[in-house]
LUMKOLPA-55816 format. One record per residue (C-alpha): residue number from 1; residue in three letters; x, y, z negated. Coordinates in nm, 2 decimals, padded with zeros to 4 digits. Each point is the difference from the previous one (the first is absolute). Layout:
% residues N
<r><n>NUM</n><res>ALA</res><px>X</px><py>Y</py><pz>Z</pz></r>
...
END
This chain:
% residues 216
<r><n>1</n><res>MET</res><px>-02.01</px><py>-01.26</py><pz>00.59</pz></r>
<r><n>2</n><res>LEU</res><px>00.20</px><py>-00.10</py><pz>-00.30</pz></r>
<r><n>3</n><res>SER</res><px>-00.10</px><py>-00.27</py><pz>-00.34</pz></r>
<r><n>4</n><res>VAL</res><px>00.22</px><py>-00.08</py><pz>-00.22</pz></r>
<r><n>5</n><res>LYS</res><px>-00.10</px><py>-00.27</py><pz>-00.29</pz></r>
<r><n>6</n><res>GLY</res><px>00.19</px><py>-00.15</py><pz>-00.25</pz></r>
<r><n>7</n><res>LEU</res><px>00.32</px><py>00.11</py><pz>00.15</pz></r>
<r><n>8</n><res>ARG</res><px>00.29</px><py>-00.15</py><pz>-00.26</pz></r>
<r><n>9</n><res>LYS</res><px>00.38</px><py>00.01</py><pz>00.11</pz></r>
<r><n>10</n><res>ALA</res><px>00.28</px><py>-00.09</py><pz>-00.24</pz></r>
<r><n>11</n><res>TYR</res><px>00.41</px><py>00.00</py><pz>00.06</pz></r>
<r><n>12</n><res>ARG</res><px>00.11</px><py>-00.27</py><pz>-00.26</pz></r>
<r><n>13</n><res>ASP</res><px>-00.13</px><py>00.14</py><pz>-00.34</pz></r>
<r><n>14</n><res>VAL</res><px>-00.08</px><py>00.33</py><pz>00.11</pz></r>
<r><n>15</n><res>VAL</res><px>-00.32</px><py>00.01</py><pz>00.10</pz></r>
<r><n>16</n><res>ALA</res><px>-00.05</px><py>00.28</py><pz>00.29</pz></r>
<r><n>17</n><res>VAL</res><px>-00.38</px><py>00.01</py><pz>00.08</pz></r>
<r><n>18</n><res>ASP</res><px>-00.23</px><py>-00.14</py><pz>-00.29</pz></r>
<r><n>19</n><res>GLY</res><px>-00.36</px><py>-00.07</py><pz>00.16</pz></r>
<r><n>20</n><res>ILE</res><px>-00.07</px><py>00.35</py><pz>00.26</pz></r>
<r><n>21</n><res>ASP</res><px>-00.34</px><py>00.04</py><pz>00.12</pz></r>
<r><n>22</n><res>LEU</res><px>-00.07</px><py>00.27</py><pz>00.25</pz></r>
<r><n>23</n><res>GLU</res><px>-00.17</px><py>00.08</py><pz>00.30</pz></r>
<r><n>24</n><res>VAL</res><px>00.05</px><py>00.24</py><pz>00.28</pz></r>
<r><n>25</n><res>GLN</res><px>-00.28</px><py>00.05</py><pz>00.28</pz></r>
<r><n>26</n><res>ALA</res><px>00.09</px><py>00.15</py><pz>00.35</pz></r>
<r><n>27</n><res>GLY</res><px>00.06</px><py>00.38</py><pz>00.03</pz></r>
<r><n>28</n><res>GLU</res><px>00.05</px><py>-00.01</py><pz>-00.40</pz></r>
<r><n>29</n><res>CYS</res><px>00.35</px><py>00.17</py><pz>-00.14</pz></r>
<r><n>30</n><res>PHE</res><px>00.10</px><py>-00.22</py><pz>-00.29</pz></r>
<r><n>31</n><res>GLY</res><px>00.34</px><py>00.14</py><pz>-00.19</pz></r>
<r><n>32</n><res>LEU</res><px>00.13</px><py>-00.28</py><pz>-00.25</pz></r>
<r><n>33</n><res>LEU</res><px>00.22</px><py>00.16</py><pz>-00.26</pz></r>
<r><n>34</n><res>GLY</res><px>00.19</px><py>-00.09</py><pz>-00.34</pz></r>
<r><n>35</n><res>PRO</res><px>00.38</px><py>00.00</py><pz>-00.08</pz></r>
<r><n>36</n><res>ASN</res><px>00.26</px><py>-00.18</py><pz>00.07</pz></r>
<r><n>37</n><res>GLY</res><px>00.00</px><py>-00.36</py><pz>-00.04</pz></r>
<r><n>38</n><res>ALA</res><px>-00.39</px><py>-00.03</py><pz>00.03</pz></r>
<r><n>39</n><res>GLY</res><px>-00.02</px><py>-00.18</py><pz>00.29</pz></r>
<r><n>40</n><res>LYS</res><px>-00.13</px><py>00.23</py><pz>00.27</pz></r>
<r><n>41</n><res>THR</res><px>00.24</px><py>-00.08</py><pz>00.27</pz></r>
<r><n>42</n><res>THR</res><px>-00.02</px><py>-00.39</py><pz>-00.07</pz></r>
<r><n>43</n><res>THR</res><px>-00.35</px><py>00.05</py><pz>00.03</pz></r>
<r><n>44</n><res>ILE</res><px>00.02</px><py>00.20</py><pz>00.30</pz></r>
<r><n>45</n><res>GLU</res><px>00.26</px><py>-00.29</py><pz>00.17</pz></r>
<r><n>46</n><res>ILE</res><px>-00.28</px><py>-00.25</py><pz>-00.10</pz></r>
<r><n>47</n><res>CYS</res><px>-00.26</px><py>00.18</py><pz>00.19</pz></r>
<r><n>48</n><res>GLU</res><px>00.25</px><py>00.06</py><pz>00.28</pz></r>
<r><n>49</n><res>GLY</res><px>00.01</px><py>-00.43</py><pz>00.04</pz></r>
<r><n>50</n><res>LEU</res><px>00.38</px><py>00.08</py><pz>-00.10</pz></r>
<r><n>51</n><res>THR</res><px>00.02</px><py>-00.15</py><pz>-00.35</pz></r>
<r><n>52</n><res>PRO</res><px>-00.19</px><py>-00.33</py><pz>-00.10</pz></r>
<r><n>53</n><res>ALA</res><px>-00.23</px><py>00.03</py><pz>-00.28</pz></r>
<r><n>54</n><res>ASP</res><px>00.01</px><py>-00.22</py><pz>-00.33</pz></r>
<r><n>55</n><res>ALA</res><px>-00.39</px><py>-00.02</py><pz>-00.03</pz></r>
<r><n>56</n><res>GLY</res><px>-00.26</px><py>00.21</py><pz>00.10</pz></r>
<r><n>57</n><res>GLU</res><px>-00.18</px><py>00.09</py><pz>00.38</pz></r>
<r><n>58</n><res>VAL</res><px>00.09</px><py>00.26</py><pz>00.23</pz></r>
<r><n>59</n><res>ARG</res><px>-00.23</px><py>00.07</py><pz>00.30</pz></r>
<r><n>60</n><res>VAL</res><px>00.08</px><py>00.29</py><pz>00.25</pz></r>
<r><n>61</n><res>LEU</res><px>-00.22</px><py>00.10</py><pz>00.32</pz></r>
<r><n>62</n><res>ASP</res><px>-00.20</px><py>-00.32</py><pz>-00.16</pz></r>
<r><n>63</n><res>ARG</res><px>00.25</px><py>-00.22</py><pz>00.08</pz></r>
<r><n>64</n><res>SER</res><px>00.28</px><py>-00.18</py><pz>-00.23</pz></r>
<r><n>65</n><res>TRP</res><px>00.39</px><py>-00.02</py><pz>00.02</pz></r>
<r><n>66</n><res>ALA</res><px>-00.07</px><py>-00.38</py><pz>-00.09</pz></r>
<r><n>67</n><res>SER</res><px>-00.20</px><py>-00.10</py><pz>00.33</pz></r>
<r><n>68</n><res>ASP</res><px>00.06</px><py>00.33</py><pz>00.25</pz></r>
<r><n>69</n><res>ALA</res><px>00.33</px><py>00.12</py><pz>-00.06</pz></r>
<r><n>70</n><res>ARG</res><px>00.04</px><py>00.03</py><pz>00.37</pz></r>
<r><n>71</n><res>GLU</res><px>-00.30</px><py>00.13</py><pz>00.12</pz></r>
<r><n>72</n><res>LEU</res><px>00.02</px><py>00.27</py><pz>-00.30</pz></r>
<r><n>73</n><res>ARG</res><px>00.37</px><py>00.08</py><pz>00.07</pz></r>
<r><n>74</n><res>GLU</res><px>-00.10</px><py>00.07</py><pz>00.38</pz></r>
<r><n>75</n><res>ARG</res><px>-00.30</px><py>00.24</py><pz>-00.15</pz></r>
<r><n>76</n><res>LEU</res><px>00.27</px><py>00.21</py><pz>-00.21</pz></r>
<r><n>77</n><res>GLY</res><px>00.26</px><py>00.03</py><pz>00.28</pz></r>
<r><n>78</n><res>ASN</res><px>00.22</px><py>-00.32</py><pz>-00.14</pz></r>
<r><n>79</n><res>ALA</res><px>00.26</px><py>00.30</py><pz>-00.13</pz></r>
<r><n>80</n><res>PRO</res><px>00.25</px><py>-00.19</py><pz>-00.27</pz></r>
<r><n>81</n><res>ARG</res><px>00.20</px><py>00.12</py><pz>-00.27</pz></r>
<r><n>82</n><res>ILE</res><px>00.34</px><py>00.12</py><pz>00.12</pz></r>
<r><n>83</n><res>THR</res><px>00.17</px><py>00.01</py><pz>-00.27</pz></r>
<r><n>84</n><res>MET</res><px>-00.05</px><py>-00.11</py><pz>-00.39</pz></r>
<r><n>85</n><res>GLU</res><px>00.15</px><py>00.33</py><pz>-00.10</pz></r>
<r><n>86</n><res>ARG</res><px>-00.30</px><py>00.25</py><pz>-00.16</pz></r>
<r><n>87</n><res>GLY</res><px>00.01</px><py>00.38</py><pz>00.06</pz></r>
<r><n>88</n><res>GLY</res><px>00.27</px><py>-00.02</py><pz>00.23</pz></r>
<r><n>89</n><res>LEU</res><px>00.01</px><py>00.24</py><pz>00.28</pz></r>
<r><n>90</n><res>SER</res><px>00.23</px><py>00.04</py><pz>00.28</pz></r>
<r><n>91</n><res>ALA</res><px>00.10</px><py>00.38</py><pz>00.00</pz></r>
<r><n>92</n><res>THR</res><px>00.02</px><py>00.02</py><pz>00.36</pz></r>
<r><n>93</n><res>ARG</res><px>-00.34</px><py>-00.14</py><pz>00.10</pz></r>
<r><n>94</n><res>ARG</res><px>-00.26</px><py>00.21</py><pz>-00.12</pz></r>
<r><n>95</n><res>LEU</res><px>-00.39</px><py>-00.01</py><pz>00.11</pz></r>
<r><n>96</n><res>TRP</res><px>-00.08</px><py>00.32</py><pz>00.10</pz></r>
<r><n>97</n><res>VAL</res><px>-00.39</px><py>-00.03</py><pz>00.06</pz></r>
<r><n>98</n><res>VAL</res><px>-00.18</px><py>-00.20</py><pz>-00.30</pz></r>
<r><n>99</n><res>THR</res><px>-00.33</px><py>00.03</py><pz>00.12</pz></r>
<r><n>100</n><res>GLN</res><px>-00.23</px><py>-00.15</py><pz>00.32</pz></r>
<r><n>101</n><res>GLY</res><px>-00.37</px><py>-00.02</py><pz>00.06</pz></r>
<r><n>102</n><res>SER</res><px>-00.17</px><py>-00.07</py><pz>-00.37</pz></r>
<r><n>103</n><res>VAL</res><px>00.31</px><py>-00.17</py><pz>-00.11</pz></r>
<r><n>104</n><res>ALA</res><px>00.27</px><py>00.18</py><pz>-00.22</pz></r>
<r><n>105</n><res>LEU</res><px>00.33</px><py>-00.13</py><pz>-00.17</pz></r>
<r><n>106</n><res>VAL</res><px>00.11</px><py>00.06</py><pz>-00.37</pz></r>
<r><n>107</n><res>GLY</res><px>00.29</px><py>-00.11</py><pz>-00.21</pz></r>
<r><n>108</n><res>ASP</res><px>00.22</px><py>-00.25</py><pz>00.13</pz></r>
<r><n>109</n><res>ALA</res><px>-00.20</px><py>-00.06</py><pz>00.33</pz></r>
<r><n>110</n><res>ALA</res><px>00.07</px><py>00.38</py><pz>00.05</pz></r>
<r><n>111</n><res>GLY</res><px>00.38</px><py>00.01</py><pz>00.00</pz></r>
<r><n>112</n><res>SER</res><px>00.00</px><py>00.20</py><pz>-00.33</pz></r>
<r><n>113</n><res>VAL</res><px>00.17</px><py>-00.30</py><pz>-00.25</pz></r>
<r><n>114</n><res>ASP</res><px>00.40</px><py>00.02</py><pz>-00.01</pz></r>
<r><n>115</n><res>ALA</res><px>00.23</px><py>-00.12</py><pz>-00.18</pz></r>
<r><n>116</n><res>ILE</res><px>00.25</px><py>00.29</py><pz>-00.01</pz></r>
<r><n>117</n><res>THR</res><px>-00.20</px><py>00.21</py><pz>-00.22</pz></r>
<r><n>118</n><res>GLY</res><px>-00.26</px><py>-00.21</py><pz>-00.12</pz></r>
<r><n>119</n><res>GLU</res><px>-00.25</px><py>00.24</py><pz>00.08</pz></r>
<r><n>120</n><res>GLY</res><px>-00.26</px><py>-00.22</py><pz>00.12</pz></r>
<r><n>121</n><res>LEU</res><px>-00.30</px><py>-00.07</py><pz>-00.30</pz></r>
<r><n>122</n><res>GLY</res><px>-00.02</px><py>00.37</py><pz>-00.04</pz></r>
<r><n>123</n><res>LEU</res><px>-00.03</px><py>00.09</py><pz>00.37</pz></r>
<r><n>124</n><res>ALA</res><px>-00.25</px><py>-00.27</py><pz>00.08</pz></r>
<r><n>125</n><res>PHE</res><px>-00.22</px><py>00.17</py><pz>-00.29</pz></r>
<r><n>126</n><res>ARG</res><px>00.01</px><py>00.37</py><pz>00.16</pz></r>
<r><n>127</n><res>GLN</res><px>-00.05</px><py>-00.17</py><pz>00.36</pz></r>
<r><n>128</n><res>SER</res><px>-00.32</px><py>-00.21</py><pz>-00.18</pz></r>
<r><n>129</n><res>LEU</res><px>-00.14</px><py>00.35</py><pz>-00.10</pz></r>
<r><n>130</n><res>ALA</res><px>00.07</px><py>00.18</py><pz>00.32</pz></r>
<r><n>131</n><res>LEU</res><px>-00.17</px><py>-00.32</py><pz>00.15</pz></r>
<r><n>132</n><res>ALA</res><px>-00.32</px><py>00.06</py><pz>-00.21</pz></r>
<r><n>133</n><res>ASP</res><px>-00.01</px><py>00.37</py><pz>00.09</pz></r>
<r><n>134</n><res>ALA</res><px>00.05</px><py>-00.12</py><pz>00.37</pz></r>
<r><n>135</n><res>LEU</res><px>-00.29</px><py>-00.23</py><pz>-00.04</pz></r>
<r><n>136</n><res>VAL</res><px>-00.24</px><py>00.26</py><pz>-00.19</pz></r>
<r><n>137</n><res>ALA</res><px>00.08</px><py>00.26</py><pz>00.29</pz></r>
<r><n>138</n><res>GLY</res><px>-00.05</px><py>-00.27</py><pz>00.27</pz></r>
<r><n>139</n><res>ASN</res><px>00.29</px><py>00.07</py><pz>00.14</pz></r>
<r><n>140</n><res>LEU</res><px>00.34</px><py>-00.18</py><pz>00.00</pz></r>
<r><n>141</n><res>ASP</res><px>00.18</px><py>00.25</py><pz>00.19</pz></r>
<r><n>142</n><res>VAL</res><px>00.01</px><py>00.18</py><pz>-00.37</pz></r>
<r><n>143</n><res>TYR</res><px>00.17</px><py>-00.35</py><pz>-00.14</pz></r>
<r><n>144</n><res>GLU</res><px>00.22</px><py>-00.03</py><pz>00.33</pz></r>
<r><n>145</n><res>ALA</res><px>00.14</px><py>00.37</py><pz>-00.10</pz></r>
<r><n>146</n><res>ALA</res><px>00.03</px><py>-00.07</py><pz>-00.40</pz></r>
<r><n>147</n><res>HIS</res><px>00.18</px><py>-00.32</py><pz>00.09</pz></r>
<r><n>148</n><res>ARG</res><px>00.27</px><py>00.24</py><pz>00.17</pz></r>
<r><n>149</n><res>ARG</res><px>00.02</px><py>00.21</py><pz>-00.24</pz></r>
<r><n>150</n><res>LEU</res><px>00.02</px><py>-00.23</py><pz>-00.28</pz></r>
<r><n>151</n><res>ALA</res><px>00.26</px><py>-00.19</py><pz>00.15</pz></r>
<r><n>152</n><res>ARG</res><px>00.22</px><py>00.32</py><pz>00.05</pz></r>
<r><n>153</n><res>ARG</res><px>00.21</px><py>00.00</py><pz>-00.36</pz></r>
<r><n>154</n><res>PRO</res><px>00.05</px><py>-00.37</py><pz>-00.06</pz></r>
<r><n>155</n><res>ARG</res><px>00.16</px><py>-00.04</py><pz>00.39</pz></r>
<r><n>156</n><res>LEU</res><px>00.19</px><py>00.27</py><pz>-00.09</pz></r>
<r><n>157</n><res>MET</res><px>00.16</px><py>-00.13</py><pz>-00.29</pz></r>
<r><n>158</n><res>ALA</res><px>00.06</px><py>-00.35</py><pz>00.17</pz></r>
<r><n>159</n><res>ASP</res><px>00.16</px><py>00.19</py><pz>00.25</pz></r>
<r><n>160</n><res>LEU</res><px>00.25</px><py>00.19</py><pz>-00.25</pz></r>
<r><n>161</n><res>LEU</res><px>00.07</px><py>-00.31</py><pz>-00.21</pz></r>
<r><n>162</n><res>LEU</res><px>00.12</px><py>-00.19</py><pz>00.35</pz></r>
<r><n>163</n><res>LEU</res><px>00.21</px><py>00.32</py><pz>00.07</pz></r>
<r><n>164</n><res>LEU</res><px>00.16</px><py>-00.06</py><pz>-00.34</pz></r>
<r><n>165</n><res>ASP</res><px>00.01</px><py>-00.37</py><pz>00.05</pz></r>
<r><n>166</n><res>ARG</res><px>00.20</px><py>00.09</py><pz>00.36</pz></r>
<r><n>167</n><res>ARG</res><px>00.22</px><py>00.29</py><pz>-00.18</pz></r>
<r><n>168</n><res>PRO</res><px>00.17</px><py>-00.15</py><pz>-00.32</pz></r>
<r><n>169</n><res>ASP</res><px>00.16</px><py>00.32</py><pz>00.01</pz></r>
<r><n>170</n><res>LEU</res><px>-00.28</px><py>00.20</py><pz>00.03</pz></r>
<r><n>171</n><res>GLN</res><px>-00.15</px><py>-00.23</py><pz>-00.29</pz></r>
<r><n>172</n><res>TYR</res><px>00.25</px><py>00.05</py><pz>-00.26</pz></r>
<r><n>173</n><res>ARG</res><px>-00.05</px><py>00.35</py><pz>00.08</pz></r>
<r><n>174</n><res>ALA</res><px>-00.38</px><py>00.04</py><pz>-00.06</pz></r>
<r><n>175</n><res>LEU</res><px>00.04</px><py>-00.27</py><pz>-00.32</pz></r>
<r><n>176</n><res>HIS</res><px>00.26</px><py>00.22</py><pz>-00.18</pz></r>
<r><n>177</n><res>TYR</res><px>-00.22</px><py>00.33</py><pz>00.09</pz></r>
<r><n>178</n><res>LEU</res><px>-00.32</px><py>-00.17</py><pz>-00.13</pz></r>
<r><n>179</n><res>ALA</res><px>00.19</px><py>-00.10</py><pz>-00.33</pz></r>
<r><n>180</n><res>ARG</res><px>00.12</px><py>00.35</py><pz>-00.06</pz></r>
<r><n>181</n><res>HIS</res><px>-00.33</px><py>00.18</py><pz>00.09</pz></r>
<r><n>182</n><res>PRO</res><px>-00.28</px><py>-00.27</py><pz>-00.14</pz></r>
<r><n>183</n><res>GLN</res><px>-00.30</px><py>00.28</py><pz>00.05</pz></r>
<r><n>184</n><res>VAL</res><px>00.11</px><py>-00.02</py><pz>00.40</pz></r>
<r><n>185</n><res>PHE</res><px>-00.05</px><py>-00.44</py><pz>-00.09</pz></r>
<r><n>186</n><res>ARG</res><px>-00.35</px><py>00.09</py><pz>-00.15</pz></r>
<r><n>187</n><res>PHE</res><px>-00.14</px><py>00.23</py><pz>00.26</pz></r>
<r><n>188</n><res>LEU</res><px>00.10</px><py>-00.26</py><pz>00.27</pz></r>
<r><n>189</n><res>LEU</res><px>-00.14</px><py>-00.29</py><pz>-00.20</pz></r>
<r><n>190</n><res>ALA</res><px>-00.32</px><py>00.19</py><pz>-00.07</pz></r>
<r><n>191</n><res>TRP</res><px>-00.02</px><py>00.13</py><pz>00.31</pz></r>
<r><n>192</n><res>HIS</res><px>00.04</px><py>-00.36</py><pz>00.12</pz></r>
<r><n>193</n><res>VAL</res><px>-00.34</px><py>-00.16</py><pz>-00.17</pz></r>
<r><n>194</n><res>GLY</res><px>-00.19</px><py>00.32</py><pz>00.10</pz></r>
<r><n>195</n><res>GLN</res><px>-00.01</px><py>00.21</py><pz>-00.34</pz></r>
<r><n>196</n><res>ILE</res><px>00.12</px><py>00.26</py><pz>00.17</pz></r>
<r><n>197</n><res>ARG</res><px>-00.09</px><py>00.16</py><pz>00.31</pz></r>
<r><n>198</n><res>ASN</res><px>00.14</px><py>00.35</py><pz>00.02</pz></r>
<r><n>199</n><res>PRO</res><px>00.39</px><py>-00.03</py><pz>-00.08</pz></r>
<r><n>200</n><res>ILE</res><px>-00.02</px><py>00.42</py><pz>-00.03</pz></r>
<r><n>201</n><res>ARG</res><px>-00.22</px><py>00.00</py><pz>-00.29</pz></r>
<r><n>202</n><res>TYR</res><px>00.19</px><py>-00.26</py><pz>-00.14</pz></r>
<r><n>203</n><res>PHE</res><px>00.33</px><py>00.17</py><pz>-00.05</pz></r>
<r><n>204</n><res>ASP</res><px>-00.21</px><py>00.29</py><pz>-00.07</pz></r>
<r><n>205</n><res>GLY</res><px>00.31</px><py>00.22</py><pz>00.11</pz></r>
<r><n>206</n><res>ARG</res><px>00.23</px><py>-00.15</py><pz>-00.14</pz></r>
<r><n>207</n><res>THR</res><px>00.38</px><py>-00.07</py><pz>00.18</pz></r>
<r><n>208</n><res>THR</res><px>00.03</px><py>-00.40</py><pz>00.13</pz></r>
<r><n>209</n><res>PRO</res><px>00.39</px><py>00.00</py><pz>00.01</pz></r>
<r><n>210</n><res>ALA</res><px>00.15</px><py>-00.07</py><pz>00.34</pz></r>
<r><n>211</n><res>LEU</res><px>00.18</px><py>-00.33</py><pz>00.06</pz></r>
<r><n>212</n><res>GLY</res><px>00.33</px><py>-00.06</py><pz>-00.09</pz></r>
<r><n>213</n><res>ALA</res><px>-00.03</px><py>00.31</py><pz>-00.26</pz></r>
<r><n>214</n><res>GLY</res><px>00.23</px><py>-00.02</py><pz>-00.33</pz></r>
<r><n>215</n><res>ARG</res><px>00.19</px><py>-00.29</py><pz>00.16</pz></r>
<r><n>216</n><res>ARG</res><px>00.36</px><py>00.02</py><pz>-00.11</pz></r>
END
């Protein structure tokens, strides 16, 4: 289904992709992992026909972008990239269904990466684990339910940050409150990244100062 041989791409003096070889068969789940700058996005864009390679061969559905671009775009839905920004997601446009038939969306494709909270990569990994559990169970409804559950916290945090952006007065009070009570900030940060699941146990009976407490 996808064959890549000797793929290479450089941007001036920076080599983004250096001789990648890979094979992905029909029905196979394949993950491309690596640190920032490893060339993951560039590799995918070349495979999608969005970026030309400097060297190497890419065949999708046993066809080449060099000679069969029109047919490949028709086969793949001819869906162009909307913007150059990566990790941008409208806060008012969200996917409510991420599975259909034998197809499941994960990460960016599932509307999970947003530039407001920077949650996307960690969330994508958690979604991948949930999808693996669903595949083992043979039921994608399991992933659908897990996806909704995993999305609640980052969406709530994004909505909160957007509210503060619209309300400078509330933003001022919130920032001063967090500066005076760093334990609350640490809690919000730990809760946001998923280190805390039970806020009540985190505070362990301690009293949290009310917003505006201690102001002069």
